[in-house]
C-alpha positions as CSV (number, residue, x, y, z in Angstrom):
1,X,-159.5,-13.2,123.0
2,X,-160.2,-12.9,119.2
3,X,-160.5,-15.9,117.0
4,X,-157.6,-16.6,114.7
5,X,-158.5,-16.3,111.0
6,X,-156.0,-19.1,110.4
7,X,-158.5,-21.5,111.9
8,X,-161.2,-20.8,109.3
9,X,-159.4,-21.2,105.9
10,X,-161.9,-22.8,103.5
11,X,-164.8,-22.1,105.8
12,X,-167.7,-19.7,105.4
13,X,-166.9,-16.1,106.7
14,X,-169.7,-13.6,106.8
15,X,-169.2,-9.8,106.6
16,X,-171.9,-7.6,108.1
17,X,-171.8,-4.3,106.1
18,X,-169.9,-5.9,103.2
19,X,-170.7,-3.0,100.8
20,X,-168.5,-0.5,102.7
21,X,-165.2,0.6,101.1
22,X,-163.1,-1.1,103.7
23,X,-165.3,-4.2,104.2
24,X,-165.7,-4.9,100.5
25,X,-162.0,-4.9,100.0
26,X,-161.4,-7.2,103.0
27,X,-164.0,-9.6,101.7
28,X,-162.1,-9.8,98.4
29,X,-158.8,-10.3,100.2
30,X,-160.3,-13.1,102.3
31,X,-161.7,-14.8,99.2
32,X,-158.2,-14.6,97.6
33,X,-156.7,-16.2,100.7
34,X,-159.0,-19.2,100.4
35,X,-162.0,-18.5,102.5
36,X,-165.6,-18.9,101.5
37,X,-167.0,-15.4,101.7
38,X,-170.5,-14.0,102.0
39,X,-172.0,-10.8,103.5
40,X,-174.9,-8.4,103.8
41,X,-175.5,-4.7,103.4
42,X,-178.3,-2.3,104.0
43,X,-178.6,-1.3,100.4
44,X,-177.6,-2.5,96.9
45,X,-174.7,-0.5,95.4
46,X,-172.0,-0.9,92.7
47,X,-169.8,-2.4,95.4
48,X,-172.3,-5.1,96.2
49,X,-172.8,-5.7,92.5
50,X,-169.1,-6.1,92.0
51,X,-168.7,-8.5,94.9
52,X,-171.5,-10.7,93.5
53,X,-169.9,-10.7,90.0
54,X,-166.8,-12.1,91.7
55,X,-168.6,-15.0,93.2
56,X,-169.3,-13.6,96.7
57,X,-172.8,-14.1,97.9
58,X,-174.4,-10.8,99.1
59,X,-177.7,-10.4,100.9
60,X,-179.4,-7.0,100.7
61,X,-180.9,-6.2,104.1
62,X,-179.8,-7.4,107.5
63,X,-181.6,-10.6,108.5
64,X,-180.8,-13.1,111.2
65,X,-181.1,-16.1,108.9
66,X,-178.3,-14.7,106.7
67,X,-175.6,-15.9,109.1
68,X,-176.8,-19.4,109.5
69,X,-174.1,-21.8,108.2
70,X,-171.3,-19.3,108.8
71,X,-168.2,-20.3,110.8
72,X,-166.9,-16.7,111.5
73,X,-168.5,-13.3,111.4
74,X,-166.7,-10.0,110.6
75,X,-168.2,-6.7,111.6
76,X,-167.2,-3.0,111.7
77,X,-167.3,-0.7,114.7
78,X,-170.4,0.9,113.3
79,X,-172.4,-2.4,113.6
80,X,-173.9,-2.7,117.1
81,X,-174.6,-5.9,119.0
82,X,-178.3,-5.3,118.3
83,X,-177.8,-5.9,114.6
84,X,-179.9,-9.0,113.9
85,X,-177.0,-10.8,112.2
86,X,-174.7,-10.2,115.1
87,X,-177.4,-11.1,117.6
88,X,-178.1,-14.4,115.8
89,X,-174.3,-15.2,115.5
90,X,-174.1,-14.8,119.3
91,X,-177.0,-17.2,119.8
92,X,-175.4,-19.7,117.5
93,X,-171.9,-19.3,119.1
94,X,-170.4,-18.1,115.9
95,X,-167.0,-16.4,116.7
96,X,-166.8,-12.7,115.8
97,X,-163.9,-10.5,114.7
98,X,-164.1,-6.7,114.5
99,X,-162.8,-5.2,111.2
100,X,-159.7,-3.6,112.6
101,X,-158.7,-6.8,114.4
102,X,-159.0,-8.6,111.1
103,X,-156.7,-6.0,109.5
104,X,-154.3,-6.5,112.4
105,X,-154.2,-10.2,111.9
106,X,-153.6,-9.8,108.2
107,X,-150.8,-7.3,109.0
108,X,-149.0,-9.9,111.1
109,X,-148.5,-12.0,108.0
110,X,-146.0,-9.5,106.5
111,X,-142.4,-8.7,107.5
112,X,-142.8,-5.0,106.8
113,X,-146.2,-3.4,107.4
114,X,-146.7,0.3,106.7
115,X,-149.8,1.9,108.5
116,X,-150.8,5.4,107.4
117,X,-152.6,7.4,110.0
118,X,-153.8,11.0,110.4
119,X,-157.0,12.9,110.9
120,X,-157.2,13.6,107.2
121,X,-155.4,12.5,104.0
122,X,-155.1,8.8,104.9
123,X,-156.9,7.4,101.9
124,X,-155.1,9.6,99.4
125,X,-151.7,8.9,100.9
126,X,-152.2,5.2,101.2
127,X,-153.4,5.1,97.6
128,X,-150.3,7.2,96.5
129,X,-148.0,4.9,98.5
130,X,-149.5,1.8,97.0
131,X,-149.2,3.0,93.4
132,X,-145.7,4.2,94.0
133,X,-144.5,0.9,95.5
134,X,-146.0,-1.1,92.7
135,X,-144.6,1.2,90.0
136,X,-141.2,0.9,91.7
137,X,-141.2,-2.9,91.3
138,X,-142.4,-3.9,94.7
139,X,-145.3,-6.4,95.1
140,X,-147.1,-5.2,98.2
141,X,-150.4,-6.2,99.6
142,X,-152.7,-3.2,100.1
143,X,-155.8,-2.2,102.0
144,X,-157.3,1.2,101.4
145,X,-160.5,2.8,102.8
146,X,-161.4,4.0,99.3
147,X,-161.1,2.9,95.7
148,X,-158.2,3.4,93.4
149,X,-158.4,2.6,89.7
150,X,-154.7,1.7,89.6
151,X,-155.5,-1.3,91.9
152,X,-159.0,-2.0,90.4
153,X,-160.6,-1.4,93.8
154,X,-159.5,-1.0,97.5
155,X,-157.3,-4.0,98.0
156,X,-154.4,-5.9,96.4
157,X,-152.9,-9.2,97.4
158,X,-149.2,-9.3,96.5
159,X,-146.3,-11.7,97.1
160,X,-143.9,-9.2,98.5
161,X,-142.9,-8.5,102.1
162,X,-144.8,-5.2,102.4
163,X,-148.4,-4.6,103.5
164,X,-149.6,-1.0,103.1
165,X,-152.8,-0.1,104.9
166,X,-154.8,2.8,106.1
167,X,-154.9,3.2,109.9
168,X,-158.1,4.9,111.2
169,X,-158.2,6.5,114.6
170,X,-162.0,6.1,114.8
171,X,-162.7,4.3,118.2
172,X,-158.9,4.0,118.5
173,X,-159.1,1.1,116.1
174,X,-155.5,1.6,114.9
175,X,-154.3,0.5,118.3
176,X,-155.0,-3.1,117.3
177,X,-152.5,-3.0,114.4
178,X,-148.9,-4.2,114.2
179,X,-146.9,-1.7,112.1
180,X,-143.2,-1.8,111.4
181,X,-143.5,1.6,109.9
182,X,-146.1,4.1,111.1
183,X,-147.0,7.3,109.3
184,X,-148.7,10.2,111.0
185,X,-150.0,12.8,108.5
186,X,-151.6,15.2,111.0
187,X,-153.5,15.4,114.3
188,X,-156.7,17.4,114.4
189,X,-160.1,17.4,116.0
190,X,-162.5,14.7,115.0
191,X,-164.5,11.8,116.4
192,X,-165.2,13.8,119.6
193,X,-168.0,11.4,120.3
194,X,-165.3,9.0,121.3
195,X,-162.3,11.2,122.3
196,X,-162.5,13.7,125.2
197,X,-160.6,16.5,123.4
198,X,-157.7,17.2,121.1
199,X,-155.1,16.1,123.8
200,X,-156.9,12.8,124.1
201,X,-156.6,12.4,120.3
202,X,-152.9,13.2,120.4
203,X,-152.4,10.6,123.1
204,X,-154.1,8.0,120.9
205,X,-151.7,8.7,118.1
206,X,-148.8,8.4,120.5
207,X,-150.1,5.0,121.6
208,X,-150.4,4.0,117.9
209,X,-146.8,5.0,117.1
210,X,-145.6,3.3,120.3
211,X,-146.7,0.0,118.7
212,X,-143.7,0.3,116.3
213,X,-140.8,-1.8,117.5
214,X,-137.5,-0.1,118.4
215,X,-135.9,-1.0,115.1
216,X,-138.9,0.3,113.2
217,X,-139.7,3.8,112.0
218,X,-142.4,6.4,112.6
219,X,-142.6,9.0,109.8
220,X,-144.4,12.2,110.7
221,X,-145.3,15.6,109.3
222,X,-143.0,18.0,111.1
223,X,-145.1,21.0,110.1
224,X,-147.7,19.7,112.6
225,X,-146.9,20.6,116.2
226,X,-148.9,17.7,117.7
227,X,-147.2,15.3,115.4
228,X,-143.8,16.6,116.5
229,X,-144.9,16.1,120.1
230,X,-145.6,12.5,119.4
231,X,-142.3,11.9,117.6
232,X,-140.3,13.4,120.4
233,X,-141.6,10.8,122.9
234,X,-141.0,7.6,120.9
235,X,-138.4,4.9,121.3
236,X,-138.3,3.8,117.6
237,X,-136.5,5.6,114.9
238,X,-138.2,8.7,113.5
239,X,-138.2,10.8,110.3
240,X,-139.9,14.2,109.7
241,X,-141.1,15.6,106.5
242,X,-142.7,18.9,105.5
243,X,-142.2,22.3,104.0
244,X,-140.8,24.1,107.0
245,X,-136.9,24.3,107.3
246,X,-136.6,22.0,110.3
247,X,-137.8,18.9,108.5
248,X,-135.5,16.1,107.4
249,X,-137.3,15.5,104.1
250,X,-138.5,18.7,102.6
251,X,-140.2,20.1,99.5
252,X,-138.1,22.9,98.1
253,X,-138.5,25.2,95.1
254,X,-142.3,24.7,95.1
255,X,-144.3,26.1,92.3
256,X,-148.0,25.6,91.3
257,X,-149.7,25.5,88.0
258,X,-153.1,27.2,87.2
259,X,-155.0,24.2,88.8
260,X,-153.0,24.3,92.0
261,X,-150.8,21.2,91.2
262,X,-147.3,21.5,92.6
263,X,-143.8,21.0,91.1
264,X,-141.0,20.7,93.7
265,X,-137.7,19.2,94.6
266,X,-137.7,16.6,97.4
267,X,-134.6,16.8,99.6
268,X,-133.2,14.7,102.5
269,X,-131.0,16.8,104.8
270,X,-130.7,19.3,102.0
271,X,-129.5,16.8,99.4
272,X,-131.8,16.4,96.4
273,X,-133.7,13.1,96.1
274,X,-136.0,13.6,93.2
275,X,-138.1,16.2,91.3
276,X,-141.9,15.7,91.6
277,X,-144.6,17.1,89.4
278,X,-148.1,16.3,90.8
279,X,-151.4,15.9,89.0
280,X,-153.4,16.2,92.3
281,X,-153.8,19.8,93.5
282,X,-153.1,21.6,96.8
283,X,-150.4,22.0,99.4
284,X,-151.8,19.1,101.4
285,X,-150.9,16.8,98.5
286,X,-147.4,18.1,98.6
287,X,-147.2,16.8,102.2
288,X,-148.9,13.5,101.2
289,X,-146.3,13.0,98.5
290,X,-143.5,13.8,101.0
291,X,-144.8,11.1,103.3
292,X,-144.6,8.6,100.4
293,X,-141.1,9.7,99.5
294,X,-140.0,9.3,103.2
295,X,-141.3,5.7,103.2
296,X,-139.9,4.9,99.8
297,X,-136.5,6.2,100.9
298,X,-136.5,3.8,103.8
299,X,-137.2,0.9,101.4
300,X,-134.4,2.3,99.1
301,X,-136.8,2.4,96.1
302,X,-135.4,3.9,92.9
303,X,-136.2,7.6,92.9
304,X,-136.6,7.9,89.1
305,X,-139.5,5.4,89.2
306,X,-140.9,7.0,92.3
307,X,-141.0,10.3,90.6
308,X,-142.8,8.7,87.7
309,X,-145.4,7.1,90.0
310,X,-146.1,10.4,91.8
311,X,-146.3,12.3,88.5
312,X,-148.9,9.8,87.2
313,X,-151.0,9.6,90.4
314,X,-154.4,11.1,89.7
315,X,-156.1,10.3,93.1
316,X,-158.5,7.9,94.7
317,X,-162.2,8.0,94.1
318,X,-164.2,10.6,96.1
319,X,-161.1,12.8,96.6
320,X,-161.8,15.9,94.6
321,X,-163.0,13.7,91.8
322,X,-164.7,15.2,88.8
323,X,-168.0,13.2,88.4
324,X,-169.7,15.1,85.5
325,X,-169.9,18.3,83.5
326,X,-173.6,19.1,83.5
327,X,-175.1,22.2,82.0
328,X,-171.5,23.4,81.5
329,X,-170.9,23.1,85.3
330,X,-168.1,20.9,86.6
331,X,-169.3,18.8,89.4
332,X,-166.8,17.3,91.9
333,X,-167.1,15.1,94.9
334,X,-164.9,14.9,98.0
335,X,-164.9,12.8,101.2
336,X,-164.2,15.8,103.4
337,X,-166.3,15.6,106.5
338,X,-164.6,17.9,109.1
339,X,-163.7,21.6,108.9
340,X,-160.0,21.2,108.2
341,X,-160.7,18.9,105.3
342,X,-163.5,21.1,104.0
343,X,-161.2,24.1,104.1
344,X,-158.4,22.3,102.2
345,X,-160.8,21.1,99.5
346,X,-162.4,24.5,98.9
347,X,-159.0,26.2,98.6
348,X,-158.2,23.7,95.8
349,X,-161.6,24.2,94.2
350,X,-161.2,28.0,94.3
351,X,-158.1,27.6,92.1
352,X,-160.2,26.0,89.3
353,X,-161.5,28.5,86.7
354,X,-165.1,29.2,87.8
355,X,-167.8,31.8,87.9
356,X,-169.6,30.7,91.1
357,X,-168.2,28.1,93.5
358,X,-170.9,26.0,95.1
359,X,-170.3,23.8,98.1
360,X,-172.9,21.1,99.0
361,X,-172.3,19.7,102.6
362,X,-173.9,16.6,104.0
363,X,-173.0,16.7,107.7
364,X,-172.0,13.3,109.0
365,X,-173.4,12.1,112.3
366,X,-175.1,14.3,114.9
367,X,-172.2,14.0,117.3
368,X,-169.7,15.3,114.8
369,X,-172.0,18.1,113.7
370,X,-172.4,19.3,117.4
371,X,-168.8,18.9,118.4
372,X,-167.4,20.7,115.3
373,X,-170.3,23.1,114.9
374,X,-168.2,26.3,115.2
375,X,-165.6,24.9,112.9
376,X,-168.1,24.5,110.1
377,X,-168.9,28.2,110.4
378,X,-165.3,29.2,109.5
379,X,-164.3,26.7,106.7
380,X,-166.5,28.0,103.8
381,X,-164.7,31.3,103.1
382,X,-163.7,30.1,99.6
383,X,-167.2,29.1,98.6
384,X,-169.6,31.6,97.1
385,X,-172.8,29.6,98.0
386,X,-173.3,26.7,100.3
387,X,-176.1,24.1,100.4
388,X,-176.6,21.9,103.4
389,X,-178.5,18.6,103.3
390,X,-179.9,16.7,106.2
391,X,-177.4,15.1,108.6
392,X,-176.3,11.6,107.6
393,X,-177.1,9.7,110.8
394,X,-174.9,6.7,110.0
395,X,-174.6,4.7,113.2
396,X,-176.4,7.2,115.4
397,X,-179.9,8.0,116.5
398,X,-181.3,11.5,116.3
399,X,-180.8,13.1,119.7
400,X,-183.3,15.8,118.8
401,X,-181.0,18.8,119.7
402,X,-179.1,19.3,116.4
403,X,-180.2,19.5,112.8
404,X,-179.0,21.0,109.5
405,X,-181.3,24.0,109.7
406,X,-179.5,25.1,112.9
407,X,-176.2,25.0,111.0
408,X,-177.6,26.9,108.0
409,X,-179.0,29.6,110.3
410,X,-175.7,30.0,112.1
411,X,-173.9,30.1,108.7
412,X,-176.2,32.9,107.5
413,X,-175.5,34.9,110.7
414,X,-171.8,34.6,109.9
415,X,-172.4,36.0,106.4
416,X,-172.3,32.8,104.5
417,X,-174.7,32.5,101.6
418,X,-176.2,29.2,102.8
419,X,-179.4,27.3,102.0
420,X,-181.1,24.3,103.5
421,X,-181.7,21.6,100.9
422,X,-182.8,18.6,103.0
423,X,-182.8,15.8,100.4
424,X,-180.5,15.1,97.4
425,X,-183.5,15.8,95.1
426,X,-183.9,19.2,96.8
427,X,-180.2,20.0,96.4
428,X,-180.2,18.9,92.7
429,X,-183.3,21.0,92.0
430,X,-181.8,24.1,93.7
431,X,-178.5,23.7,91.8
432,X,-180.2,23.3,88.4
433,X,-182.4,26.3,89.0
434,X,-179.5,28.6,90.0
435,X,-176.2,27.4,88.5
436,X,-174.8,28.8,85.3
437,X,-172.3,27.5,82.7
438,X,-168.8,27.9,84.1
439,X,-169.7,27.3,87.7
440,X,-168.1,24.7,89.9
441,X,-169.9,22.4,92.4
442,X,-168.2,20.4,95.1
443,X,-170.2,17.9,97.2
444,X,-168.7,17.2,100.6
445,X,-169.2,14.4,103.1
446,X,-168.3,10.8,104.0
447,X,-171.9,9.6,103.9
448,X,-173.8,8.7,100.8
449,X,-173.7,12.2,99.2
450,X,-171.9,10.6,96.3
451,X,-175.4,9.5,95.2
452,X,-176.2,13.2,94.5
453,X,-173.3,13.3,92.1
454,X,-174.5,10.0,90.5
455,X,-178.1,11.3,90.0
456,X,-176.8,14.6,88.5
457,X,-174.7,12.6,86.0
458,X,-177.6,10.2,85.2
459,X,-180.1,13.1,84.7
460,X,-177.7,14.9,82.3
461,X,-178.2,18.4,81.1
462,X,-181.3,20.3,82.2
463,X,-184.1,20.6,79.7
464,X,-184.6,24.4,79.3
């Protein structure tokens, strides 16, 4: 039985891994709600610096003594029981709450909670949804697994009845949420260290959508067969969206500009709702926008303001984000960490004017690299050259049977012009020696590969 956060208002709550996107946002939200908040993280970052500037005590490095004096400990699924702070909390009898249970408890405070799920696109869609609702005059609370300039971070505490949050399927954590409206963007292979196979993943999404009460709604992408399977088995009300003709909410008369940004008419049962002109590229963002329109329609938000919000949305950080123009080369970063996401991002990158398109992949976790190995051999068709860094271990230990050189070797056998650049310094050195003005670089991964973009920006143009 999890402790109730209501019992700890005004008391010291300690976040293990407070520098993460989700955890840092939750720490802020808890401080706003009247808790004394502190936390720790493995490394110093702009997120930990920002938390400290807001009066939250942050320890760099995990140490058992950090939790002494805390009344409650919050941890993420990536933090094991062997973590010294969790171990000390157990010794002291300090109650613990896992991150997703905290989100679930926060969600229960609101009359209408919207949980956005899917194998990919969650952060962008949640960010788009949040910006749209605020622009349309709502005052929602928000939790995003990324950062959005419009919100000034990853969270927002509003006074309205809506709570908009990202719902991640990792370790089936979204099954501890309490949505009134569930959104399913897509169902694809990922997290196969936890799920048996794609059917097991689909079943988890069904269980998630089954949490919606009968008078609630599940909104799903009808272009995705597995999403349609889930919708067909639910007891709650459902709404489909997509591009294909069978959907209830559709994008019609779609056209794209030279950067791949779409203009379209959104319709409901064939009747026009609003015209949308996006500033974020790709067909996947058309689908993301349709998910937002579907939810906004249920809330009866004004379509003219909704169109304005979607027209002005420029994306969350680390989602095809331009981080620098160095040596005349545009350098982007994206959170893509599985083959489907990588394929989508590179299709968008290919549309940008370029000479050579470089992809720099940081594989994330040994288990994902093994499980999706073959997929990573077929998602780089749009890249001219591919660099692969060492695997980001994250929560895992090296099993000794998978590494990045194996991936590069298999890529080269498939005809991909791939190179092993183990460290970020190696990758930056290779790029600077071989790129030319007019090239485009996209770094890919959900680990710390954004640090490569940062160091390229800091080092500036190459001395020739």
